[in-house]
N, C-alpha and C positions, 0 to 999 in steps of 0.2 A: 087578899088571898093568902092562906097559910103556906109557908115555905115547907118543902119536904125535908124531913129529918131522917138520916140514914143510920140505923142502929145495927144493921147487918151488912156483910160485905156487899159492896156495890161498885159499879164502874160507870162513870158518866161517859157515854160513848157518842162521839160526833159522827154522824153520817154525812160525809162531804158531798156537796153538789157543785154544780158548775156555776151557781149564782155568784155574782160579784157583790151582793148585799152583805154588809158586815153583820156579823152575829156577835152578841155579847153586849155588855154594858157600854155606855158612852165613855169615850176616852177620858183619862184624867189629865186635866191641863197642868203642865209642869212650869209654865212661864219661863223665866230666865234660868231656872234650875236645869233646864234641858241643855244648857251650854257647858255642863260639867259632867265628868265621869264620876267624881266623888265630891260630896259636900259634907261638912261636919262643923259642929259648933266648938267642941272642946279640944279636939286633937285629931291628927291623921298620922299614923306611924307605920313604918315598914321595917321588917327585918330583912335585909337585902339578900338576894336581889329580887324585888318585885318588878312587874312590868305593867305600866298603866298607859293606855292609849286614850287620850282626852285630857282636859284640864281638871285640876283639883282646886278646891277652895275651902278655906277655913275662916269662920267668923262666929262669934266675936273674939275667939282666941288669937293670940299673936303668932307670928312665924316661928317662934321658939317651940311651938307645939306641933310643928311639922318636923317629925323626927325620923332619922334613918335614911334621909334622901340626899345628903351632901349637896345642898342647894347652892346655886350661884345666882346671886341677885342681879337683875337687869340694870343697865346703866341709869335708867330713869327711876328705878326703885319701885316700879308698879307690879312686878312679878319676878318669879325666880324659875330656873330650869334645873333639871336633874337628868342623869343618864337613865334613871328608872321611869321617867315620864316622857312619853311622846306627846308633848303638849306643854302647858305652863302651870306653875303652882302659884296660887294667890292667897294672901293672908290679910287679915284686917289691919295689921300694923304696917302694911306697905303703903306706898305713896298714892295720893288721890289720882284718879277716881276709884281706885280698887276698893277701899272700904265701903263706899256707897253701892258699888256694883254687888259686892258680897252680901251686904245687908238686904238688898232687893232679892237676891237669889235665895237667901235663907228664908225670907218672908214668903217667897213663892213655894219653898218646900213645905212650910207650915200649911199654906192654902191647899196644896196638893194633898197633903196628909189628911186634912179635915174633910176634903172632898171625897177621897177614897174611902176613908173610915166611916163616913156618914151615909154612904149609899144604902138605900132601903130595899126591902123586897128581894132578898137573895134567892138565886135559883137553887142553891144547895146549901144546907145548914148542917155543920158538924159531920161532913161526909167521912164515913169510916172512923169517926172519932179523931180525925186529924192525922191518921196514919196513911199517907197518900202513896207510899211505895207500891209500885207494881200497876198503878191505875193509868188509864188513858182518859184525859179530862177534856170535855167539850168547852167551848167558850161560854162564859158566864160569870155571875157574881157568886163567889163562895164565901160563906161566913163560918168562922170557927170561934166558939166561946172559950176555947183553951188553945193550947199550943199545937203546932204542926210539925210532924217529923217525916222525913223522907229517907227511909232506911233501905229502900231499893229504888231503882230509877223510876221516874214518873214521866209520862208523855203528855204533852199538850198538842192536841190535834185540831187543826183549823186552817183557814185561809189567811193570807197576809193582812187582810183588813179586820179580822176577827179579834175580839178582845177578852181579856181575863182580869178580874180583880179578886184577889184573896185578902179578905179581912181576918186577921189573926189576932185574937186577944190573949197573947201568950208568946212563948218563944217559937222561933222558926229554926230548925236544924236540918241539914242534909248530912248523911253519914259518909264515912270514908269511901272514896272511889265511886260514889253514886252520881247520877246525872238527872238534870231536868232536860228532857229531849223534846225538840220541836219537829212536828211533822205536818205535811200537807201545805207548807208555806207559812206556818205560824211565825210571828215576828216578835222578837224580844221587846221592842218599844211599846207593844200593845199588851204587855203583861205586867201587872203591878201587884206587888206583895206589900201590903200596909200591915205593919207588925208593931204591937205594943211592947213586946218583950225583946230580949237580946236575940240577935241573928248570928248563927254560927255555920259556916260552910266548911265541912270536914275536909281532911287532907285528900288531895288529888280529886276532889269533887268538881263538877261543872254545873253551872247554874245559868239561868236565863231570866232576864226581866229587870224591872225597876224595883229597887227595894227602897221603901219609905219606912225608915225605922225610927221609933220613938226613943230607943236607947242605943245600946252599942251594936256595932256590926263587926264581926271578926272573920277573916279568911285564913284558914290554916294552910300549912305548907303544901304547895302544889295545886291549891284550889284555883278555880277561875270562874269568872262571871262575864257573860256578854250582856251588858246592861248598865245600870247606874246604882251607885250607893249613896243614898241621900238620907243622912242620919242626923239626929237631933243631939247626939252626944259625941262619941269618938268612933273612928273607923280604924281598925288594926289589921294590917296585912303582914303575913308571914311568908315570904317568897311566893306571892300570889300574883295572879294576872287579872287585870280589870280592863275590859275592852268596851269603849263607848259604842252603843249599838248603831247599826246603820239606820239612816233616816230614809224612809221609803217615799218615792214619788208614786202617789196612788193612781196616777194615770197609766203608768207602765209597769209598776211594781219593781222598779229598779232603784238601787241606792242613789241618793243625791250626792 
């Protein structure tokens, strides 16, 4: 079946019901990558002070490429801590079993990226040419053959069990002070942005979901994300906030 292509202004509107059935594509399996708020291959940097809730991991690069954190190595050498991280920092140069754990997690990132990027039969193709500002988006699979810009806030409306996947063949940017807003119970762990180009979250912007990035991910001053940054090159934070999302108990829709 041919996917709809929107060349004129359009809004994907979700009419909520009381049904508990999930709407949207099947969830993207993150594997052990789900144990990290940030994963990267070549570097993770911060211009203090950033605030990270959750663990961060770097592989195959060494701990010297975790910069700006003022890390304190654990007695057994398997992890480090920082006042900017509510969690632990791991690097491939730390003591075993950390290198193996990180290698597995990075492999799981690649698997998740290929899974999300390879989904076929999108519900929406090139919606508004990738200019998503001001829209309210229903659950579904969204495909863009170029970049996506959020120049005014966008709303994702759905139930806690509903899912969104955004396949973006280009850059993803959100402008200064704009937001990804969740309504109706929509949940950050069920939102995946799979991006071939660079990702940039503008100053004091707020973002939701899991970013699977093929290249760099940058969070500018005062920006924040409720989600995960899973990049294949470097992640750069500038006085930014990263919060690992709540894991829902699907029986009662409460955080585990």
